[in-house]
N, C-alpha and C positions, 0 to 999 in steps of 0.2 A: 579522324585522322587515320584508321588503319585504310579505309576506303580510298583516302586521297593519296597515299602511298601507293596503293595496288594502283589506280590510275595511272601514277607516273612512272611506275615500273612496266605497264605494258609495253608491247612493241610498237603499238601506235603512238605512243606520245616519245619513247626513247628513240626511234629512227630519226624524227626530226630534230630533237636536241643535240644527237652525235652528228648528224650532218653538218648541222650549225657549228658546233665545236671543230670537226674536221675541216670544214672551209675557214674558219678562221685560221687553223693550224698551216693549212695550206696558202695561205695568204701571209702568214709569218715566215715560211720558207720560201716564198718567193721574195720579201722584203731582203731576207738574207742575202739571197741569193745576188740583188741589186745593190747591195751595200748600205743598206738601212736597218736600223733599230726597230724591230717590229713593237716592242714594249713602248719604247717612245709613241712609235706611232699610233697604236692602240690607246694609249694614254690621252694622247692628243684628241683622237677621234673622240673619247669619252668627254674630257673636257667640252670640245666644242660646242655637243649635245646637251650637257648639263651646267656649262661652266656659269651661264649668266640666264636671268629671265626672257631675253630678246631671243637668244639661239635656243632656248627650249621651246617657247613658243612658236618659232621658225618650223623647229622640228615637227610638233604638233601639224602645221601647216601642211609640212611635206608629206606626212602619214597620212592625211584625210584622202584624197586622190586615190591612193592606192589600195585603201579600204574598198573603197567602191566598185574599182576596176577589178582588183583579186575577186571581190563577191559576184561580178558579172560573169567573171570566165569561171569561176564555180558553180555557178545556178546552171551554166550550159554543160558543163562536167558531169553534174548530179544528174541530169536528165539526158546523157548520152551522146552529146552534141559538143563539138572543140568552136568555142569562138576565138578565134584570132583577131577578133575585127573589135576589140574594145576599144583600140585606137581610134577608128574610124566613128563610133559611136560616142566617144568621148568628144572630138572634133564638132559632132552635129549638134552635139550637147551645149556645147560652148557658143555656137553659132546662134543657135534659137535663143538664149538665153541674152547673147547681145542682141540681137535684134529686138527683143522687148524691153530691152533695157535701155535703149539706146533711142528707139522709134516712138513710144509711148510714154504719156507723161499722165501716171495715176497716182492716187493716194498709196501710201506706202504699205498697208495691209492689202490691197489689190496687186499692186506691182511686183512685188518681190515675189508672192507665192504663183504669181502668173508666169513670171519668168521662169520658176524651177519647172512648173509643169511644162512649160512649151519646151524645154531644154531635155528634160528628161523624155518626154512622147517623142520628140523628133531621134533622139538616140535610139527608142525603143523601137521605133519603126525603120530606122536603118539596119538594125540587128533582125528586124522583122523579115527585111527584104530576102536574108540570106537564109532565114527558115523555110519562106513561101519557097524560094527554087529548089529547097532541098526536099520539101513535102510533096512538090507538085512535078518538079522536072528530075528529082534526084540526082540533083549538082552537089558534089560534094561542100559541105559548108566551110570547111580549111580555104580550099580555093576563092570561094566566093567572098569571104570574110575579108581575106588579104587583097583582094583587087577593091573591094570596097574602102578600105581604107584610104588607098590613093585618090580614090572617086572622091571622097569625103574631106580629103584635105584639098583638092583642086576646087571642089564645087565651093567651099568655105570661102578662099581665096577670092574668087570671083563674086560671091556675094558680098564679100568685105568691100572689093574694091568697086563694085556697081553703087553698093547703096548706103555703105556705113564709113566708109573710108575718110579720114579726117585731111584735109588738105596738106600738102608737104609732108606728110607723115606715113609710115608704114603700117598704121593701127587704126583701129575705128576709133571714133568718137567716145569718149566715156561715157557710162552708163548714168541715169540721175541716181542722184541719192538714196531716192525713193526705192531702188531696186536692191539696193546695196545690202550683203549680209553681214558686212563687218560688225565687229562687236566694239565700239569704242573705250569702254570703260575696260573692259578685258584686256584690249590691245596696250592702252595705257600702262595696267597694271603690269603687262609682260614686256616691257620696257619696247612699245611702239613695233612689236610682232604682229604680223598680220592674221589676226584671230578673226574667226568668223562662226556664224550659226552651222555651216556644212559639216563641220566635224560632229556636232552632237546629231544632226542628223543622220549621217553615214553611221554612226553606232546603231542608231535607232534603224537602219536599212539592215544591218546584219540582223538584227532582233525580227523583223520582217522575213528576211530569206528564212529563217528556222522556222518561223511560224507558219509561213506559205508553203514549205516544201515539206514539212513532218507534222504539221496540226489540223491540215486542208485537207477536202477529198481531192480537189485540183493538182495540189502539191504530189497526193499519193498516186494521181494517173499520170503526172509528169514524170516523177520517178521510175514508174512500172512502164511507160513507155521506152525509158531510156535503159531499162535493164533488159527488156525483150519486146521489142515493138510488134513482134508477130503474135506473142503472146497477149499482150495488150488488146491488140485489135479483135483476138479470137473473142476476148471477154468482153468485147464492144465499146472500146475506146476508142475516140476519134485519134490515131496516131497523127496525122496530117494536122490537124488544129492543135495538138498537144507540141509538136515541133515550132510551129510558128509562135506559138503563145510562150514556149522556154525562149526562143532567141528574144521575143520582145520584150520580156521581163529582164534578161541579161542586159539588152542595150538601155533598158532605163537605168540600171545601176551605173552603167558605165557615162551614158548620158548627164546623169546627176554629177559626176566626178567633174566633167567639164564645164558645166553650170557652175557650181561652187567655187571653181576657180575664177571664172568671170566676176560673178558676182560678189564674191567674198576675198578674194585675193589681190586679182589686178584690175577690175573694173572696166577694162577694155581687151579688145582681142587684136593680135597682131596679125600682117600677112605672112604666114609662115613657108619657110622653104622646105621643111621637114616635119615629121612627126614630132610631138611634144614627146612620147615613150611612156606615158605612164599607162596606156593599154598593153603595150608588151611586156612592162614590169608585173603587171595585175597576174601574168599568165605565171610569172616565177612565185607571185604573191599566193595564188589559188595553189599551185603545187605545192609550195613549202604548208602551206595550211592545212593539206590535207582536203579542199574542198570543203570545207566545215566552217560557218561564219566566224566561231570563235578563233578557229586556226588562223582564218584569214586577218581578223584585226591583231593577231599576236605577230603574224607574219610580217603584214604591213608596219607593224611599229620597227620590228629587225629590219626591214629594208630601208625605210624612210629615215630610221636614225643612222643607218650605215652611207647613206646617201648624202645625208646634208652634215655628218660628222667628217665625209671625207674631206672636205675644207679645211678641218682641222688639222687632218693628217698632213696636207699641202704646206700649211703653214708654220707647224708647230715641229714636224719632223722630215718636213723637205721631200717628203713621199708624192708621187703623182697620184692624184685622185683615180687613175684608171685602176690602181692597184684596187681599190674597193671593187670595181666591176669584176675584178679577179677572183674576190672572194663570194661576191654572189653567186657568181659563173661556178664556180666549186662546190657552192652550198647546194645548188641547182643539180649538179652532177653527182652529188654523193646521193641526193634524195631519189634520184633517178636508179643509181645504181646500188640496189637494194642488198645485192649479194656483198658486196664490198661493206656495207654498215652492220650487215650481219655477222660477219666473220670478225668485225671489229668488238661488238657487243656479244660474240660467243660466249666468254668466260661468264657473263652476267646471266643468258639465259642457261648455261649449265648449269650454275649453281643454284638457279632458281627451281629449275627442272628436280636436280636432285633433293631438294627441300621438300618441294610437293610430294615426290614420290614417299620420301621418308614418312 
């Protein structure tokens, strides 16, 4: 118990918690300024998330892609790279899964795994493009990943229109049942919420993230290159290969997020006019989670709950759902503004330091 208390009194743990509380308080101030009751609004949000099995299941469904896109961004950050392209990798994962799910007819034990692998690999390859340009041409990955987001959107729309579009619709044909990841019995238990195996696989991906980065030789090399590429090269590590590999692995996580949305939630893909947004939200999730796999999972739970619960605020307290984006934005602001949070927490740290000195 003493160890647990020490963990949660460390600055690394208190900073995100304090940022969340300050973000919620700032959101309450905005609601009061707009003439809304923040107590009723937050109460409606909690009721929307936990009020019944269906809403709780849909909240879990909302959390799942955020875990994977958060892991995608966090993995790149841990290796010294800025993966702003999780959105494009997400879209390519969706497209790959849709192609396999619609065009092939195979036994379920081959069809679903193949669709998962293809979606993940396409997402990884999309990330590897930016990694290659960074390693071989010195092009900043922030620029290339942002550009690749739009290329992925338009390329995906082209593939849908050319090969997969259902006549008279702006969406693809539905995937075959053999490629579906839906869990029928669990969906019925959760009031027909869209539950799927992707949630379990997302949690497994967080474990893989930790093992790969901190328990393998490859992970050590990736982290070493991220911390100091010159020293890593002097030690005999292949810096260029590590950069491409890091972006490829990050792309796999984001590609899996898109894959599970197709195979587990919608069972088709639409011709989109804009990005779905999960990749961009993954940046916030990674920041709040401290680029740590456990932190990413917890941050995804918070962001997913806030996002899905915002509908409850709208119906229960007549609060615009955009207020939740204000709350999320303020949380990110306080995470970035370490000085403000440290100033707020100064009395706590002052007491701790006096106690340690005594």
